[in-house]
N, C-alpha and C positions, 0 to 999 in steps of 0.2 A: 409485438406481443405474439408469443406462440399460441396457436390454436389448441395445443395438446392439453387435454385436461388433467389436472392434478390427481394423484392416486386417492386422495381423500374426497374429492368432488366425485369422482367415479363411484367410490364406496357409497357416498350419500345417494347418489342416483339410483344405486341398486339397492336401496333400503327395503323397498317392498319385495325384492326377491330374496331377502335374507331367510325366509321360510323355506326356501327352496322348492316349494310346492309346484310352482309352474315348470321348473326344470325336470323335477322328478316325474311329473306326468308326461314330458316329452322324452324321458329315458336319457337326458343330456347330463351325464353324470359330471363331466368337466366344468361345465357352467354351473351346476349345483353347487360344487365345492369350491367354485372360484368366488363366488359372492361371499363377502366378509365384512363385518360390522366395524365400524369406527371404534365403538366400545362393546366388548364382548358381554358385558353385564346386561344389555338388552336382550340377549338371546334367552329364550326359553328351553325348558327340557325338550320340548318337541322339535325345536329348531335344531338342536344339538342331535337329536335322534335322526333327523333328516340328513344332516352333513354326514353322519355315521354310516347311514344306509348308502348315500351316494358314493362314498369312499370305498365301500365293498366293491364296487364295479369299475372304479378308475384304475385302469391298467396302463397308463402313460409311462414310458420307460424313465422319463425325467421325474416322475413323481415317486415311484417305488421300486425297489429291487427284491421282490419277493417277501416284503414285510408289510403287515397290516396293523402297525402299531398305532397308525392315525385313526383307524376304525375304532379301536379299543379306547383310545384317548377321547374321541368325541363321545362314544357312547358312555364312557366314564363321567364325563362332564354333564350329561342328560341326567344321569343317576344322582349326582350331586345336588342338581336343580329339583329333582323329584324321584325319590328312592323308591316310589311305587310304580315307575314307568317300566312295565315288563317288556314293552317293545324294545326299548333301549337295552334291557338285559338280554333279549334275545339276539339283537344285532351285535353286542359286545361277545356274546357266546360264539357267533359266527365269525367274528374277528379273530378270537382265539383259535377257532377251528382251522381258519385259513393260515394261521401262524404255526399250525401243528402242536399248538398248547392244549392237548386234549384234556388234560386234568382241569385247567381253569375253564374251558369250554362246559365241561360236564357239571362242575359246580354251579355255574350260572344257570345252565339248563335246569338242574334240580331245584334251584331256587324258584324259577318261573313255574315250574309243575307244582312245587309245594304251596305257591300263592294261589294256584288256581286248580288245584287237584280236584277231581270230581267227587272223591269219596269224603275228603275232609271239607270241602266246600258246598257240598250238596245242600245244606240247610240255607246258607248264605244265597245260593242261586235260586233256591225255591222261593225265599222271601223277596228276592230281587224280581223275579218273574211275576209274583203276585203284585208287586208294586207296579210292574210294567202293565199288566192287565187293568189295574185300577186307572191307571193314566190313560189307557186306551179307551176304556169305558167313559172316563170323564171327558176326553176329547170328542168322542162320538156324541155324547149327550149335549155338551156345551158348545160344540163346533167351534171350540175356541184354539187359536192357533197356537198359543203358549202352552196349552195342555198337550197338544199334538207334539210340538217340540220336545217337551219333557219326556214324553212317551218314546220318542225316537231316541233320545240320548240315553234313556235306561235300556232299551234293546241293544243299543251300540255297545254299552258298558258290558252288558251280559255276553254279547257274542265275542267281543274283544278278548275277554278271559279265555274263552275257547280257543280262539285263533293262536294266542300266545302259547298256550299249553301244547297245541298241536305242533307249532313250530319247533318247540324245545324237544318234544319226543321224537320228531323227524330227524333233528340235528344229532341227537343221541344215537338214533339208528345209523346215521352215516358214520359217526365216530366209531361205534361198535363194529360196523362193517369193516372199517379200514383196519381195526386192530383184530379182526377175525373172531370177534365174540358174536357168533351167529345167533346164538339162541336169545340174547339180549337184544341183538339188533332187530330180529323178528318181533319180540315183544314190544320194543319202542314204536315200530312202524305200525303194529296193530294199534297201540294206544294213539297215535297220530291220526289213524283213519277214524277211531271212535270219536275223537274230539271233533274232527271235521264233520262226521255225521251229526253230532250233538249241535253243531252250529249251523246246520243245514247247509253246508258247503261242499260241492263236489269235490273229491280227492283228485290230486293231480295224477296224470298216467305215470309220471317218474315215481311217486309215492306208492302207487299200486304196484308198479314193477318190482321196486325196492323190497316190498313186503312179501311179494311171490318168490323173488330169488332168495330172500333170507329164509324163507320157509323151505324152500327146496334144498339149501346147503344143511340146514338142521336135520332134514330127513334124509340126508345123503344122496340127494338127487343131482 
């Protein structure tokens, strides 16, 4: 009898790896993409989002020829599972960007921004932050692990909306830079910086440089 394991057995053994999290943490894109379920119905929106993210970086010649349709497909499946998954929407926008489909990328970015816009959602964020503070107070008073967990989840939800909006604005900045809409690029990079500051996250040097260079082009520098 052959010692070679069947494909199905191999897939079952990799069941815990279906979330891709271990491989994503290792930045091992090929392994993250390689794990595959016997039944795709068991995959969650987060699982599909992780697959889409990994495929953004998979550059194997045998895998692609300048096309990132698989990124878009996986992210779209994530959105079918959860149409509120803005991270999947961000990744799909990036897939469209890599495919030079700027119109579709812009549409997805605008959807992310609309759902987490500072002006339109300020009231919701104030209410959410109030709930966060209440949870923290409850956790401190009761010293209860469950209350602490709820507070952490509320904070994470608040910050994630800011991160997604920052991503969308930055990607729009990249698109507008490519098509030489310098004023719009500068505006989007500025918004990305504002969202990162609101989330109390340091901006990347690349974003800071992109904003500076866009402003210089607008000012004729």
